[in-house]
C-alpha positions in Angstrom: 200.7 270.9 -33.1 198.5 273.1 -34.9 196.9 275.6 -33.0 193.4 275.7 -34.2 193.4 271.6 -33.7 194.4 272.1 -30.3 191.5 274.8 -29.5 189.1 272.5 -31.5 190.1 269.5 -29.5 189.8 271.6 -25.9 186.3 272.9 -27.1 184.7 269.6 -28.1 186.1 268.2 -24.8 185.0 271.2 -22.9 181.5 270.9 -24.5 181.1 267.4 -23.5 182.3 268.3 -20.0 179.7 270.9 -19.4 176.7 268.9 -20.9 177.8 266.3 -18.3 177.9 269.1 -15.8 174.4 270.3 -17.0 173.0 266.8 -16.1 174.3 266.8 -12.9 172.8 270.4 -12.0 169.7 269.0 -13.3 170.0 266.0 -11.0 170.8 268.3 -7.9 167.6 270.5 -8.6 165.7 267.1 -8.0 167.9 266.3 -4.8 169.3 263.1 -6.6 173.0 262.6 -7.4 174.1 262.4 -10.7 174.8 258.6 -11.0 171.4 257.7 -9.1 169.7 259.8 -11.7 171.5 257.7 -14.7 170.5 254.5 -13.0 166.9 255.8 -12.6 166.6 257.5 -15.7 168.0 254.1 -17.5 165.4 251.7 -15.7 162.5 254.3 -16.2 163.3 254.6 -20.1 164.6 251.0 -20.7 163.1 248.7 -18.5 165.0 246.4 -16.2 168.6 245.5 -16.7 171.3 244.6 -14.8 174.2 246.1 -13.0 176.7 244.8 -15.5 174.4 246.7 -18.6 174.6 249.9 -16.3 178.3 249.6 -15.8 178.9 248.8 -19.3 176.5 251.3 -21.1 177.5 254.4 -18.9 181.2 253.4 -18.4 180.6 253.4 -14.5 183.0 251.6 -12.1 181.0 248.1 -10.6 181.6 249.5 -7.2 180.1 252.7 -7.7 177.0 251.2 -9.2 176.9 248.5 -6.5 176.9 251.6 -3.9 174.0 253.3 -5.5 172.1 250.1 -6.1 172.3 249.1 -2.5 171.4 252.7 -1.3 168.7 252.8 -3.9 167.5 249.2 -2.5 167.6 249.9 1.0 165.5 253.6 0.0 162.7 251.3 -1.8 163.3 252.9 -4.8 164.5 250.0 -6.9 164.4 246.0 -6.5 166.3 243.1 -8.0 165.6 239.5 -8.9 167.6 236.5 -10.4 167.1 234.8 -13.8 166.5 231.2 -13.8 169.5 230.7 -16.1 172.0 233.3 -13.9 171.6 232.9 -10.0 174.4 235.5 -9.6 173.4 238.6 -11.8 170.8 241.0 -10.5 168.7 242.1 -12.6 167.4 246.0 -11.4 163.8 246.9 -11.7 162.2 250.2 -10.6 159.8 250.4 -7.9 156.5 252.2 -7.6 158.2 254.2 -5.0 160.9 254.8 -7.3 158.6 255.8 -9.9 157.3 258.4 -7.8 161.0 259.2 -6.7 162.1 260.0 -10.5 159.3 260.7 -12.4 159.6 264.4 -12.1 163.0 264.6 -13.1 162.3 262.0 -15.8 159.5 264.3 -17.3 161.9 267.0 -17.0 164.8 265.6 -18.7 162.0 264.3 -21.5 160.9 268.1 -21.7 164.4 269.2 -22.2 165.2 266.5 -24.8 161.9 267.1 -26.6 163.0 270.9 -26.8 166.4 270.3 -28.1 165.0 267.8 -30.9 162.5 270.6 -32.0 165.1 273.1 -32.1 167.9 271.0 -33.6 165.9 268.8 -35.8 166.2 265.2 -36.6 168.9 265.6 -39.3 171.6 267.7 -37.0 170.5 265.0 -33.9 171.4 262.1 -36.3 174.5 264.1 -37.3 175.7 264.8 -34.0 175.0 261.1 -33.0 176.8 259.8 -35.5 179.9 262.0 -35.0 180.2 261.6 -31.4 179.8 257.9 -31.6 182.8 258.3 -34.4 184.5 260.3 -32.2 184.1 257.7 -28.9 185.0 255.1 -31.3 188.6 256.6 -32.1 189.0 257.5 -28.5 188.3 253.8 -27.5 190.8 252.8 -30.5 193.4 255.1 -29.2 193.0 253.9 -25.7 193.4 250.0 -26.7 196.5 251.1 -28.6 198.5 252.5 -25.9 
């Protein structure tokens, strides 16, 4: 295997892991664990959704999401309801208490995202998203062929 290629792949994977690590550190600054942050951020930014959607979108295990949901519900930060068409699937919604709980973190994340967009610019952001999406698709296809 070509040494340059190997180092490039290591650098990409390290960068992805460091980005996630930075988000973990941000969550800790607000006394929230990473998975709580992901769930609350998603509800704050995207609105109501199901546990399955969170699992699928963030590739989190069902049990992990369920544990977070139960803890967040017990704390009064989220609630859920059932749709008229599916009495099994819970639709998660953020409560007023949850908005208070997560709003400072989300505002900080929004500010960070805005800074990133201002520094990189729309063209680089679009290119980055496209490349990461393609990279992820290749990984998924490779895993599927194993």
